[in-house]
C-alpha positions in Angstrom: 28.8 208.7 25.0 25.7 207.3 23.1 23.8 205.5 25.8 21.0 203.1 25.0 18.9 201.4 27.9 15.4 199.9 28.7 13.6 197.7 31.0 12.6 194.1 30.1 11.0 191.1 32.0 12.6 188.1 33.5 12.3 185.9 30.9 14.6 187.5 28.4 18.0 186.3 27.8 20.4 188.2 25.5 23.0 186.7 23.4 26.0 188.2 22.3 28.9 187.0 19.7 26.9 187.1 16.7 25.6 189.7 14.0 22.2 189.5 15.5 20.6 192.1 13.2 17.7 193.6 14.4 18.6 193.1 18.4 18.6 197.1 19.0 14.7 196.9 18.5 14.4 195.9 22.3 15.0 199.2 23.5 12.0 200.4 21.6 9.9 198.8 24.1 9.8 199.0 27.9 8.8 196.7 30.8 7.8 198.6 34.2 4.3 196.9 35.5 5.0 194.0 37.5 2.1 192.0 39.6 3.2 189.9 42.7 1.9 188.5 45.8 3.4 188.6 49.5 6.3 186.5 50.3 7.0 186.9 46.4 10.2 188.6 44.4 9.9 190.8 41.6 12.0 191.2 38.7 13.5 193.8 35.8 16.2 193.7 33.7 18.1 196.7 32.6 19.2 196.8 29.1 22.3 198.7 28.4 24.4 199.8 25.1 27.4 201.9 25.1 29.4 203.2 21.9 32.5 202.8 23.9 33.9 200.4 26.4 32.7 201.1 30.1 32.8 199.5 33.5 29.3 198.4 35.1 29.2 199.5 38.7 25.9 197.9 40.6 27.2 198.8 43.9 29.1 202.4 45.4 32.7 201.2 45.8 34.7 203.6 43.2 36.4 202.2 40.3 39.2 203.0 38.4 40.7 200.7 35.7 43.7 198.9 34.8 42.8 199.1 31.0 43.3 203.0 31.1 40.4 205.7 31.3 37.2 204.2 31.0 33.6 205.7 32.0 31.7 204.0 35.0 28.1 203.7 34.5 26.6 203.1 37.8 23.0 201.4 38.4 20.7 202.0 41.3 17.2 201.0 42.3 15.3 202.6 45.1 11.5 201.4 45.8 9.7 202.4 49.1 11.4 200.8 52.0 12.2 197.3 49.7 15.5 195.4 49.9 16.8 195.1 46.4 19.3 193.0 44.9 21.2 193.4 41.8 23.5 191.2 39.8 25.2 192.2 36.2 24.6 189.1 34.2 27.6 187.2 32.6 27.6 185.3 29.5 28.8 181.3 29.2 30.0 180.3 25.5 27.5 177.6 24.2 28.0 175.1 22.1 27.7 177.1 19.3 30.4 179.4 20.2 27.9 182.2 20.9 27.9 183.6 24.1 24.5 183.5 25.8 23.1 185.4 29.4 23.6 182.6 32.2 25.4 184.1 35.3 24.1 186.2 38.1 27.6 187.6 38.7 28.6 188.4 42.3 30.8 191.1 41.3 30.2 195.0 42.1 32.0 195.9 38.9 32.2 194.3 35.2 34.1 195.5 32.1 31.7 195.6 29.3 32.8 196.0 25.8 31.6 198.7 23.3 28.5 198.1 21.6 27.5 194.7 23.7 23.6 194.8 25.5 24.7 194.3 28.7 21.8 192.9 31.0 21.4 193.5 35.0 19.4 191.5 37.1 17.0 193.9 39.5 15.2 191.8 42.1 12.5 193.2 44.6 12.0 191.4 47.7 8.5 191.1 48.5 7.7 190.5 52.1 5.5 188.5 53.7 4.1 191.5 55.6 3.4 194.0 53.1 0.5 195.8 52.7 -1.4 194.9 49.2 -1.3 198.1 46.8 0.8 199.6 44.3 4.6 200.5 44.9 6.8 203.0 42.7 10.3 202.4 42.1 13.0 204.2 39.9 16.3 202.8 38.2 18.8 205.8 37.6 21.6 205.2 35.7 24.6 207.3 36.5 27.8 208.0 34.1 31.6 209.0 36.0 34.6 209.7 34.8 38.2 209.6 36.3 37.6 212.4 39.3 34.8 213.8 37.9 31.2 214.2 39.9 28.8 211.8 38.5 25.7 212.6 36.3 22.1 211.0 36.4 22.2 210.2 32.7 18.6 208.3 32.6 16.5 207.0 34.9 13.0 204.8 34.6 10.2 204.7 36.7 8.3 201.2 37.2 5.4 200.2 39.2 4.9 196.8 41.5 1.3 195.8 42.3 1.3 193.3 45.1 -2.0 191.0 45.3 -3.2 189.8 48.5 -2.0 186.5 47.9 0.7 184.8 49.9 3.1 181.9 48.6 4.0 179.5 51.0 7.5 179.3 52.4 9.9 177.0 50.2 10.4 174.4 53.1 6.7 174.2 52.8 6.3 173.7 48.5 4.4 170.6 47.8 6.6 170.9 44.7 8.7 167.7 45.0 11.9 168.9 44.0 14.9 166.2 43.8 18.2 168.1 42.4 21.0 165.4 43.1 24.1 166.8 44.8 27.6 166.1 44.2 29.3 166.8 47.1 33.3 166.2 45.6 32.7 167.9 42.7 32.0 170.7 44.9 35.0 170.1 46.7 37.0 170.0 44.1 36.7 173.0 42.5 36.6 175.2 46.0 39.8 173.2 46.8 38.7 171.9 50.1 39.8 168.6 51.4 36.5 165.9 51.4 34.4 166.3 54.3 36.7 168.5 56.0 35.6 171.9 58.1 36.2 174.0 54.8 34.0 171.4 52.4 31.0 171.7 55.1 31.5 175.5 55.2 30.7 175.8 51.4 28.5 173.1 51.3 26.3 174.8 53.6 26.1 177.7 50.6 24.7 175.2 48.4 22.6 173.5 51.3 20.9 177.1 51.3 20.7 177.8 47.8 18.7 174.4 47.4 16.4 175.1 50.2 15.7 178.5 48.7 13.8 176.4 45.7 12.2 173.9 47.9 14.5 171.4 47.7 13.0 168.3 49.3 16.1 165.1 49.2 19.2 164.5 50.5 21.6 162.6 48.4 23.8 159.9 49.9 26.2 158.7 48.1 27.4 155.4 50.4 30.2 153.6 47.8 32.7 154.6 45.9 32.0 156.0 42.1 28.7 154.9 41.8 28.5 156.6 38.4 32.0 155.6 37.3 32.5 159.5 36.7 29.8 159.4 34.4 32.7 157.8 32.1 34.6 161.1 32.1 38.0 159.7 31.4 36.5 158.7 28.1 36.3 162.7 27.2 39.8 163.4 25.5 39.4 167.4 24.3 38.4 168.2 28.1 39.7 166.2 30.8 37.2 166.7 33.7 37.1 164.8 36.5 33.5 163.9 37.5 34.2 161.2 40.3 32.1 160.9 43.3 33.2 159.4 46.2 31.4 157.5 49.5 30.4 159.6 52.4 31.3 156.3 54.7 34.4 156.1 56.3 35.5 152.3 56.7 38.0 150.4 58.7 39.4 147.0 59.4 41.2 145.4 62.1 41.5 142.0 63.7 38.3 142.4 65.1 36.6 143.4 61.6 34.9 146.1 60.0 34.0 149.7 61.7 32.1 152.1 60.1 31.9 155.6 60.5 29.1 157.8 59.4 29.9 160.9 61.2 29.9 163.0 57.4 26.6 161.0 56.5 24.9 162.7 60.0 26.7 165.9 59.5 25.7 166.0 56.2 22.0 165.2 56.8 21.6 167.6 59.9 23.3 170.2 57.7 20.3 169.9 55.0 17.7 169.5 57.6 18.6 172.6 59.1 17.6 174.1 56.1 14.1 172.4 55.6 15.7 169.8 53.4 14.0 166.7 55.2 11.7 164.8 53.4 13.7 162.1 51.9 17.4 160.4 52.2 18.2 159.6 48.5 21.1 156.5 48.5 23.7 155.9 45.6 25.7 153.5 45.3 24.2 150.3 46.6 22.4 149.2 43.3 22.7 149.6 39.7 26.0 150.9 39.6 27.5 152.2 36.5 30.1 149.5 34.8 32.4 150.1 31.6 34.7 147.1 32.1 36.8 148.0 29.0 38.5 150.7 30.9 38.9 149.2 34.4 35.3 150.0 35.9 34.0 146.5 36.4 32.8 144.6 39.6 35.1 143.6 42.3 33.0 140.8 43.8 32.1 137.8 41.6 29.8 136.5 44.4 27.6 139.6 44.5 25.0 141.1 41.9 25.8 144.5 41.4 29.2 146.1 41.0 29.1 148.1 44.7 32.5 149.2 45.6 33.9 149.9 49.0 37.0 150.9 50.2 38.2 150.9 53.7 41.2 151.6 55.5 43.5 147.9 56.8 45.1 149.4 60.1 46.8 146.0 60.3 49.3 146.6 57.2 48.4 150.7 57.0 46.8 150.6 53.5 43.6 151.5 51.8 41.7 148.2 49.6 38.3 147.1 48.8 36.0 145.0 49.6 36.0 141.7 46.8 33.6 139.3 48.5 29.8 139.7 49.1 29.8 138.6 52.6 31.5 141.9 53.8 29.1 144.2 51.2 26.2 142.7 52.6 27.4 143.1 56.2 27.9 147.1 55.0 24.6 147.2 53.8 23.2 146.0 56.9 25.3 148.2 58.9 23.9 151.2 56.7 20.3 149.8 57.4 21.1 150.0 61.2 22.5 153.5 61.2 19.3 154.6 59.7 17.1 152.8 62.3 19.2 153.6 65.4 18.9 157.6 63.9 15.1 157.0 63.4 15.3 157.8 59.5 14.6 154.7 57.9 11.0 155.9 56.9 12.8 158.7 54.9 15.0 156.5 53.0 15.2 155.3 49.5 17.7 153.0 47.8 18.4 155.0 44.0 19.0 153.2 41.0 20.1 155.6 38.3 18.7 154.6 34.8 18.9 150.6 35.1 19.1 149.0 31.8 19.2 145.3 32.2 15.8 144.3 34.3 16.9 140.6 35.3 19.9 142.3 36.9 18.4 145.1 38.5 15.6 142.0 40.1 18.8 140.4 41.5 20.0 143.5 43.0 17.0 144.3 45.1 16.2 141.1 45.9 19.6 141.3 47.3 19.1 144.1 49.1 15.9 143.5 50.5 17.3 140.0 51.9 20.1 141.8 53.5 17.8 145.1 54.7 14.5 144.6 54.7 13.4 148.3 55.9 15.1 149.7 52.7 12.4 151.2 50.1 13.3 151.8 46.3 13.5 154.4 44.0 14.5 154.6 40.1 15.1 157.1 37.4 13.9 155.2 34.8 14.6 155.7 31.1 13.7 152.5 29.7 9.7 152.8 29.8 8.8 148.9 30.2 10.5 148.8 33.6 7.4 150.8 35.0 5.2 147.9 34.4 8.2 145.4 35.6 8.8 147.2 38.8 5.5 148.4 40.0 4.9 145.9 42.5 9.0 146.4 43.6 10.0 149.6 44.2 7.9 152.6 46.1 8.9 155.8 43.7 9.1 156.0 40.3 10.8 158.8 37.8 10.0 158.4 34.7 12.0 160.7 31.8 9.4 162.8 30.1 9.2 160.8 27.0 8.5 157.9 29.4 5.7 159.6 30.9 4.2 159.9 27.3 4.5 156.5 26.6 3.2 154.9 30.2 0.7 158.2 30.6 -2.0 155.4 31.5 0.2 153.3 33.3 1.6 156.0 35.5 -2.2 157.4 36.1 -3.5 154.1 37.7 0.2 153.6 39.5 -0.6 156.9 41.3 -3.2 155.7 43.3 -1.9 152.4 44.2 1.9 153.1 45.3 2.8 154.5 48.7 5.4 156.7 47.1 5.7 159.6 44.6 5.8 159.8 40.9 8.3 162.4 39.5 9.4 163.2 35.9 12.9 164.2 34.5 14.8 164.9 32.0 18.4 164.8 31.2 20.6 165.1 28.1 17.3 163.9 26.4 14.6 164.9 25.2 15.8 168.2 23.5 13.0 169.9 24.6 11.4 171.3 27.0 14.7 171.3 29.1 17.0 173.7 30.9 20.1 174.1 28.7 22.4 177.1 27.7 20.3 176.8 24.4 17.0 176.2 25.7 14.8 179.4 25.8 14.4 180.4 29.4 10.9 179.9 29.7 11.3 176.0 29.6 12.9 176.0 32.8 10.2 177.9 34.2 7.7 175.4 32.3 8.8 172.8 34.6 6.9 173.7 37.6 4.0 174.4 35.0 4.0 170.8 33.3 4.2 168.9 36.7 0.7 170.4 37.8 -0.7 169.9 34.0 0.9 166.0 34.4 -0.7 166.0 37.7 2.5 164.4 38.7 4.2 164.9 42.4 7.4 166.9 41.2 10.8 166.8 39.5 14.3 165.4 39.1 17.5 166.4 37.6 21.0 164.8 38.0 22.8 168.3 37.2 23.3 170.7 39.9 26.8 171.3 40.5 28.0 168.0 37.9 30.7 170.8 36.4 33.9 170.5 33.7 37.0 171.7 34.7 36.7 174.9 34.4 32.8 175.9 34.2 33.3 179.3 34.3 35.4 179.8 31.2 33.9 176.6 29.4 30.8 174.8 30.4 30.4 172.9 27.0 31.3 169.5 27.6 30.6 166.4 26.0 29.1 167.4 23.1 26.7 166.9 21.5 25.7 163.9 24.1 25.5 166.6 27.0 24.6 170.1 26.1 26.2 173.2 27.5 23.8 173.8 30.8 23.0 170.4 31.2 25.5 169.3 33.9 24.7 172.5 36.4 22.1 175.3 37.7 25.0 177.0 39.5 28.7 177.7 38.7 31.3 177.9 41.7 32.3 181.4 42.8 35.5 182.4 43.9 34.1 183.4 47.3 32.8 179.6 48.9 29.4 180.5 47.4 27.2 179.3 44.4 26.6 181.7 41.5 23.1 181.5 40.6 21.6 181.3 37.0 18.9 183.0 35.3 17.8 179.1 34.7 18.0 178.5 38.5 15.5 181.9 39.1 13.0 180.6 36.1 13.2 177.3 37.6 11.7 178.5 41.1 9.4 180.5 39.3 7.8 177.8 37.8 8.3 176.2 40.9 6.1 178.9 42.7 3.8 178.5 39.8 2.9 175.5 40.7 2.3 175.9 44.1 -0.1 178.8 42.7 -1.8 176.3 40.8 -2.4 173.9 43.4 -3.7 176.8 45.3 -6.4 178.0 42.5 -6.8 173.5 42.1 -8.4 173.6 45.6 -10.3 176.9 45.6 -11.8 176.7 41.7 -10.7 173.7 39.4 -12.8 174.7 37.0 -11.6 178.1 36.9 -7.6 176.7 36.9 -8.8 174.4 33.5 -9.7 177.8 31.4 -6.5 178.9 32.2 -3.8 176.3 30.8 -4.5 177.6 27.1 -2.6 180.3 28.0 0.5 178.0 28.0 -0.4 175.3 26.3 -1.1 174.3 22.5 -2.2 170.6 23.1 -3.4 169.1 25.9 -2.2 165.6 24.7 0.5 164.4 26.8 1.7 161.6 24.2 2.4 165.0 21.7 5.2 165.5 24.4 7.1 162.9 23.3 10.1 163.7 20.6 8.8 161.0 18.2 5.9 163.2 17.7 7.1 165.4 15.6 6.0 168.3 17.0 8.2 171.7 17.4 8.3 173.4 21.0 6.0 176.2 19.5 3.1 173.7 18.9 3.4 172.3 22.6 3.6 175.2 24.8 4.1 179.0 24.8 7.4 180.5 24.0 6.8 184.2 24.5 7.6 184.8 27.9 4.9 187.6 28.2 2.2 184.5 28.7 3.7 183.4 31.9 3.8 186.5 32.8 -0.1 186.6 32.1 -0.7 183.4 33.2 0.6 184.2 36.8 -1.5 187.2 36.8 -4.3 185.3 36.0 -3.7 183.1 39.2 -3.2 185.9 41.5 -6.1 187.4 40.3 -8.3 184.3 40.9 -7.1 183.4 44.0 -7.0 187.3 45.2 -11.0 187.0 44.6 -13.0 186.4 47.8 
């Protein structure tokens, strides 16, 4: 057995399936010194490569193979009394048919083909009450065959330096993270009935994972299929159900309509249990995505938007849709009253996703304001002209990054006038920076740092769990309009838990960078200004527009070491008395 092994940093993304000439050069270096702070987490990636098939074991259970007599390689990490989490890193096929590292697998044992570089994620949890100083750890690699005794074949020493700086709890992050939730897709992938006990049991695992990122907003779906399933019915080569359904149950009898908000209330309480409590973003009341050619049009000719409200008619035992503006307005008023009674109305935002028709959006807003004057509005904007047009009509603006570039001066002025927030977002566009499987891993981390650099409040993305049909087998979907990974930050696990990803962890790291940046800005803004050059190659915001002809390496560093050094510089500055 010929084993190659080394330690690399968390920003490394392994690939597999191509003639990657020179990939073994990675084994000539070792990353074994980590600087962190209290309440932090330290990461190493262990890379393994054997000249024969093997089983990787990151736990302690025995393993025999249905494939025959194959060696077991067990990995163990120990450092003082600190808790460690170890995950085999799984690969997913990208749009270019190359397999790239992404999944932090919950499996204890996985099969690894010969001559494949297999990464292992080793994460050390740093307590808040830890004493600053140096801590020494070991990564040990054992081999074992059939009934033989295990044999230690390699070990690595590493050091963790803990700085006397403490990260805030995620629920106290200043960074305003808004990852939209898609509960119906979660129910489908985990084979749970919508809004059942089993569905909420699974949802809790996903909410917990969002809370660990510092998520602030709770997604509420208040009508049927507001995105018309992202037009998934147009995709014929990989049919995938992306429809999202209302959280509100409605019934009608001889006395009129009744509204059951119990699923909404339970979902809100579940999110708030985990500290997600700053905003209730309501979808389905404005800017409904229409596609009349395929049958997804408006239902009420006397209402200015395509709101789809389904109800159960007790008089004949059938489900129907509301087809008149009067009853749609009554429903919206009842929804407003629910939020008022629960003392949540100040947190509510009625969200539009990329409105494209100024006059139509105006009519929709005016109608809702007339019906329910306590509602405030928020919009994800991909048409920059909407920013100035609606600056006096909506509370929270979320322009796509190129829109930030085009309307930078307007946004700076607006930031001091509105009572809401200004976030930014990326989706299938722009190509960079982004969080695709093909994106350099540092681009997920850059999100937090770039938010601080732009002096905006936070970041939005639509994609936490918008999986296609078989996401763990094929995440590539709708290419080239969507790129692999555009639809998700996590994958559905067989045990009802989300499978986290390298991109999830990198996003989290960047959000924590934002927190450290804000701390340093308050302490020594001049010093902070001197650190930006470690990451950014330009300070011209407009250069980040895709039309600027700048490639990523001309805008920001693509070297994970620079991000590591940037964080150390932040911690050093914050630790200085």
